[in-house]
C-alpha positions as CSV (number, residue, x, y, z in Angstrom):
1,X,6.5,-27.6,24.0
2,X,9.5,-28.8,26.3
3,X,11.1,-26.1,28.7
4,X,13.9,-24.7,26.4
5,X,11.4,-24.3,23.7
6,X,8.9,-22.6,25.9
7,X,11.6,-20.5,27.2
8,X,12.9,-19.1,23.3
9,X,9.1,-18.4,22.8
10,X,8.0,-16.2,25.2
11,X,11.7,-14.2,25.4
12,X,10.6,-13.3,21.6
13,X,7.0,-12.6,22.2
14,X,8.3,-10.6,25.4
15,X,9.9,-8.5,22.8
16,X,7.1,-7.8,20.7
17,X,5.8,-4.4,22.7
18,X,9.2,-3.2,22.0
19,X,9.1,-3.7,18.7
20,X,5.6,-2.3,17.9
21,X,6.9,0.3,20.2
22,X,9.0,2.0,17.1
23,X,5.7,1.5,14.5
24,X,4.3,4.6,12.7
25,X,1.3,6.2,14.4
26,X,-1.1,5.2,12.3
27,X,-3.1,1.8,12.4
28,X,-2.9,1.6,8.7
29,X,0.9,1.2,9.2
30,X,1.1,-1.0,12.2
31,X,1.9,-4.7,11.9
32,X,-0.8,-6.9,12.2
33,X,0.2,-8.0,16.2
34,X,-1.4,-11.3,15.8
35,X,0.4,-12.2,12.3
36,X,3.5,-10.8,13.9
37,X,3.3,-13.2,17.1
38,X,2.7,-15.8,14.9
39,X,5.6,-15.4,12.7
40,X,7.6,-15.2,16.3
41,X,6.3,-18.4,17.0
42,X,7.3,-19.9,13.4
43,X,11.2,-18.5,14.4
44,X,10.9,-20.1,18.2
45,X,9.7,-23.3,16.8
46,X,12.6,-23.3,13.7
47,X,15.3,-22.7,16.1
48,X,14.1,-24.9,18.5
49,X,13.9,-28.0,15.9
50,X,17.5,-27.0,14.8
51,X,19.3,-26.9,18.1
52,X,17.5,-30.4,19.2
53,X,17.6,-32.1,16.1
54,X,20.8,-30.5,13.3
55,X,23.7,-33.4,12.9
56,X,26.3,-30.9,14.7
57,X,25.4,-29.0,18.0
58,X,25.1,-25.7,16.5
59,X,26.0,-23.0,19.0
60,X,23.2,-20.8,20.1
61,X,25.1,-17.1,19.1
62,X,25.6,-18.4,15.6
63,X,22.1,-19.4,14.8
64,X,20.8,-16.0,16.7
65,X,24.1,-13.7,14.6
66,X,23.2,-15.3,11.2
67,X,19.5,-15.4,11.2
68,X,19.9,-11.4,12.2
69,X,22.5,-11.2,9.3
70,X,20.1,-12.5,7.1
71,X,17.7,-10.0,8.2
72,X,19.2,-7.2,8.0
73,X,20.5,-8.3,4.4
74,X,17.0,-8.8,2.9
75,X,16.6,-5.5,3.1
76,X,19.2,-3.7,1.3
77,X,22.6,-3.8,0.5
78,X,23.5,-1.0,2.8
79,X,22.0,-2.6,5.7
80,X,24.2,-5.1,8.0
81,X,23.7,-6.6,11.6
82,X,27.5,-5.9,13.2
83,X,28.6,-8.7,15.5
84,X,31.3,-7.3,18.1
85,X,34.2,-7.6,16.0
86,X,33.0,-6.0,12.9
87,X,31.5,-3.1,15.1
88,X,34.8,-2.6,16.5
89,X,36.5,-2.8,12.8
90,X,34.3,-0.2,11.7
91,X,34.9,1.7,14.3
92,X,38.8,1.5,13.8
93,X,38.4,2.6,9.6
94,X,36.6,5.7,10.4
95,X,39.1,6.6,12.2
96,X,41.6,5.9,9.1
97,X,43.7,2.8,10.3
98,X,42.3,-0.8,9.3
99,X,43.9,-4.3,7.9
100,X,42.5,-5.6,4.9
101,X,42.8,-4.9,1.1
102,X,41.7,-1.3,1.1
103,X,38.3,-1.9,-0.9
104,X,35.1,0.0,-0.3
105,X,32.3,-2.7,-1.5
106,X,28.4,-3.6,-1.7
107,X,26.6,-5.8,-2.7
108,X,24.9,-6.2,-5.7
109,X,22.5,-9.9,-7.5
110,X,24.4,-12.0,-4.8
111,X,27.8,-10.6,-5.8
112,X,30.2,-7.9,-3.8
113,X,30.4,-5.1,-6.1
114,X,33.5,-3.2,-6.0
115,X,32.4,1.4,-5.0
116,X,36.1,2.2,-5.5
117,X,39.7,1.2,-4.3
118,X,41.4,3.4,-1.8
119,X,44.7,5.4,-2.8
120,X,47.8,4.1,-2.2
121,X,46.4,0.2,-0.6
122,X,47.0,-3.0,-1.9
123,X,43.3,-3.4,-4.2
124,X,44.3,-0.1,-5.9
125,X,48.2,-1.3,-7.2
126,X,46.3,-4.5,-8.4
127,X,44.1,-2.5,-10.2
128,X,40.8,-3.2,-8.3
129,X,38.5,-0.5,-10.6
130,X,34.8,0.7,-9.5
131,X,31.8,-1.5,-10.5
132,X,34.2,-4.8,-11.0
133,X,32.2,-7.5,-9.1
134,X,33.9,-10.1,-7.0
135,X,32.4,-13.4,-7.6
136,X,34.5,-16.1,-5.3
137,X,37.2,-15.8,-2.8
138,X,39.9,-17.8,-2.6
139,X,38.1,-20.0,-4.7
140,X,34.6,-20.0,-2.1
141,X,32.0,-18.5,-3.9
142,X,30.4,-14.9,-2.9
143,X,27.3,-16.3,-4.0
144,X,25.1,-16.6,-0.7
145,X,26.8,-14.7,1.7
146,X,25.8,-11.9,3.7
147,X,28.0,-8.2,3.0
148,X,29.5,-8.6,6.2
149,X,30.8,-12.6,6.3
150,X,31.9,-11.1,2.9
151,X,34.1,-8.8,4.6
152,X,35.6,-10.2,7.1
153,X,37.0,-13.0,4.4
154,X,38.8,-9.9,2.5
155,X,40.4,-9.2,6.0
156,X,43.1,-11.0,7.4
157,X,47.2,-10.4,9.0
158,X,49.1,-8.2,6.9
159,X,51.3,-10.5,4.2
160,X,49.0,-13.0,3.4
161,X,47.2,-13.2,0.4
162,X,44.1,-13.9,-1.5
163,X,42.6,-14.3,-4.8
164,X,39.6,-13.0,-5.6
165,X,37.9,-13.7,-8.9
166,X,36.2,-10.7,-10.9
167,X,33.7,-10.3,-13.2
168,X,34.8,-7.1,-14.9
169,X,32.9,-5.0,-18.1
170,X,34.5,-6.0,-20.8
171,X,36.8,-9.1,-20.4
172,X,35.1,-12.5,-22.0
173,X,36.5,-14.4,-18.7
174,X,36.5,-14.5,-15.4
175,X,39.5,-12.3,-13.9
176,X,42.2,-13.8,-10.7
177,X,44.0,-11.3,-9.3
178,X,46.1,-11.8,-6.3
179,X,46.2,-9.3,-3.6
180,X,48.7,-9.5,-0.8
181,X,46.7,-7.7,2.8
182,X,48.4,-4.9,4.4
183,X,48.0,-2.4,7.2
184,X,45.5,0.6,5.4
185,X,46.6,3.6,6.7
186,X,44.5,6.5,5.0
187,X,45.3,10.0,4.6
188,X,41.8,12.1,3.5
189,X,43.6,14.5,2.5
190,X,46.3,15.2,-0.1
191,X,47.8,18.4,-1.8
192,X,49.7,19.7,-4.5
193,X,50.1,22.3,-6.7
194,X,48.8,22.3,-10.4
195,X,49.4,24.2,-13.7
196,X,52.0,25.6,-15.7
197,X,52.0,28.4,-13.8
198,X,52.0,26.6,-10.7
199,X,48.7,28.3,-9.4
200,X,46.4,25.9,-8.9
201,X,45.8,24.6,-5.7
202,X,44.9,20.7,-5.8
203,X,43.0,18.7,-3.4
204,X,42.4,14.8,-2.9
205,X,40.0,13.6,-0.7
206,X,40.1,9.8,-0.8
207,X,37.8,9.4,2.1
208,X,35.4,11.0,4.4
209,X,36.3,9.7,7.4
210,X,36.5,12.1,11.2
211,X,40.0,13.7,10.2
212,X,38.6,14.5,6.7
213,X,37.3,18.5,7.4
214,X,40.4,19.0,9.7
215,X,43.0,18.1,7.0
216,X,40.8,20.0,4.3
217,X,40.4,23.2,6.4
218,X,44.8,22.7,6.9
219,X,44.6,22.8,3.0
220,X,43.0,25.9,2.3
221,X,45.2,27.6,5.2
222,X,48.7,26.2,3.5
223,X,47.9,26.1,-0.1
224,X,47.5,29.6,-0.6
225,X,50.6,30.8,1.3
226,X,52.8,28.1,-0.4
227,X,51.3,29.4,-3.7
228,X,51.0,33.4,-2.5
229,X,47.4,34.5,-2.3
230,X,47.5,36.8,-5.1
231,X,48.7,34.6,-7.1
232,X,46.4,31.2,-6.5
233,X,44.1,31.2,-9.4
234,X,41.5,28.5,-8.0
235,X,40.8,25.0,-6.7
236,X,40.4,21.5,-7.9
237,X,38.8,18.8,-5.6
238,X,39.0,15.3,-6.7
239,X,36.5,13.4,-5.5
240,X,37.4,10.6,-7.7
241,X,37.5,6.6,-6.5
242,X,35.9,8.4,-3.2
243,X,33.1,6.0,-2.1
244,X,31.8,8.2,0.6
245,X,32.2,7.7,4.9
246,X,30.5,10.0,7.6
247,X,27.6,12.3,6.8
248,X,28.9,14.8,8.9
249,X,32.0,14.8,7.2
250,X,30.4,15.3,4.2
251,X,28.3,18.2,5.4
252,X,31.2,20.0,6.6
253,X,33.1,19.6,3.5
254,X,30.5,21.4,1.7
255,X,29.9,24.3,4.6
256,X,34.1,24.7,3.8
257,X,33.1,25.8,0.3
258,X,29.7,27.8,0.9
259,X,28.8,30.5,2.3
260,X,24.8,29.9,2.5
261,X,22.4,27.3,1.2
262,X,20.8,24.0,1.7
263,X,23.8,21.6,1.4
264,X,21.9,18.5,1.9
265,X,18.1,16.5,3.6
266,X,17.0,13.8,4.3
267,X,13.9,12.0,4.6
268,X,12.9,9.2,7.2
269,X,10.0,7.0,7.2
270,X,8.5,9.6,9.7
271,X,8.3,13.0,9.2
272,X,10.4,13.4,12.6
273,X,13.0,11.6,10.5
274,X,13.5,14.1,8.2
275,X,16.3,16.8,8.7
276,X,18.0,19.6,6.7
277,X,21.3,21.0,6.5
278,X,22.4,24.1,6.1
279,X,25.5,26.2,5.2
280,X,26.8,28.8,7.6
281,X,29.3,31.9,6.4
282,X,32.7,31.2,5.9
283,X,34.3,30.1,2.4
284,X,37.6,29.2,2.8
285,X,38.3,28.9,-0.9
286,X,37.1,33.0,-0.4
287,X,35.0,33.1,-4.1
288,X,38.3,31.5,-6.0
289,X,36.9,29.1,-8.8
290,X,36.4,25.7,-8.1
291,X,36.8,22.4,-10.2
292,X,35.5,19.2,-8.5
293,X,36.3,16.1,-10.1
294,X,33.8,13.2,-10.2
295,X,33.6,9.4,-11.6
296,X,31.7,6.1,-11.0
297,X,33.7,5.4,-7.8
298,X,32.8,8.9,-6.2
299,X,29.9,7.3,-4.1
300,X,27.6,8.7,-1.3
301,X,29.3,11.5,0.7
302,X,31.0,12.3,-2.4
303,X,27.9,12.8,-4.1
304,X,26.6,15.1,-1.3
305,X,29.4,17.3,-1.6
306,X,29.7,17.4,-5.4
307,X,25.4,18.5,-5.9
308,X,25.7,20.6,-3.3
309,X,28.3,22.9,-4.5
310,X,27.1,22.5,-8.1
311,X,23.4,23.2,-6.7
312,X,24.7,26.0,-4.9
313,X,26.9,27.0,-8.8
314,X,29.9,26.8,-6.7
315,X,31.8,24.8,-8.4
316,X,32.2,23.1,-11.7
317,X,31.5,19.2,-12.0
318,X,33.9,17.6,-14.3
319,X,34.4,13.7,-15.0
320,X,31.8,10.7,-15.9
321,X,28.5,9.4,-13.8
322,X,28.8,9.1,-10.5
323,X,27.8,5.8,-8.6
324,X,24.7,6.8,-7.4
325,X,24.1,6.3,-3.9
326,X,21.2,8.5,-1.8
327,X,20.7,6.8,1.1
328,X,22.2,7.3,4.5
329,X,23.0,4.7,6.6
330,X,22.7,5.2,10.7
331,X,25.1,2.8,13.2
332,X,23.1,1.9,16.0
333,X,24.9,0.0,18.7
334,X,23.1,-3.1,20.9
335,X,23.7,-5.3,23.7
336,X,26.8,-7.2,23.1
337,X,28.9,-4.9,22.0
338,X,27.3,-5.2,18.6
339,X,25.6,-2.7,16.4
340,X,23.2,-2.5,13.0
341,X,23.7,-0.5,10.4
342,X,20.1,0.6,8.8
343,X,19.1,3.0,6.1
344,X,16.7,5.3,7.8
């Protein structure tokens, strides 16, 4: 065994207690330590053979990142390893401004699946639709890429075009859609007055980022003042094509329209990982009727809000079946400025 190989394997073996420490307490649920050691040894063998014998000298950093990305991608479509740049981009996105196409995506059967285009972005103007499947990016097949790799290909400088090959239900042939990249600035909340008597408050929630609840509360204060507190008949909350976002924002948005009751509960692998979130007194809609609009692009946080308001008979839900994402991802910062997004 060479010194380098010995170093790689011992580094992996030394990590074993840290890996095992996070496992369930009951013995029947714990990984077999001997088998795990064997698998880590195998990983070390493969890594060392690639480092020594591959036709081109590989980057150790790229090899490890690829292994981490593959491991996370094997779990579910929503878990992922985030290299430093991707993690930085994700943090920027949740604040409401980033560069790209303006499209929320996931993976399905090896292809990129559109959850929803974001309002007033290149993707929405190009008529990208929920449930579209992207099979190629500038002629490069998506099959075999991780979600992070596909998203990275869709990013780019403002003004640069990208051609998406799209499989769409009802279309016999793939569509070639050219989109010009742009800086995406998300307005989480948009409002207007509707109805023949101009007495219905319309609130459009486009995403659940760090600005959503704050701007929603402003809307609940400004719209009654604009319409007249005695004239306002009710609210329309439009969650169509809202792909979701931060769990805490889904909870706080629901709380603005509820006086009591459970909003959502989460259940993890261990009992200690389960949580319940309940509403506090203070319905900012003041008991007025609420209609919530959803469609196939309403996912995750949107479904939490719609479900909570429906369960407590606080709103009427109208539209079509929502996307159907009932899992929660936790972002865990890692050493080297990267992170992992893990379904917990």
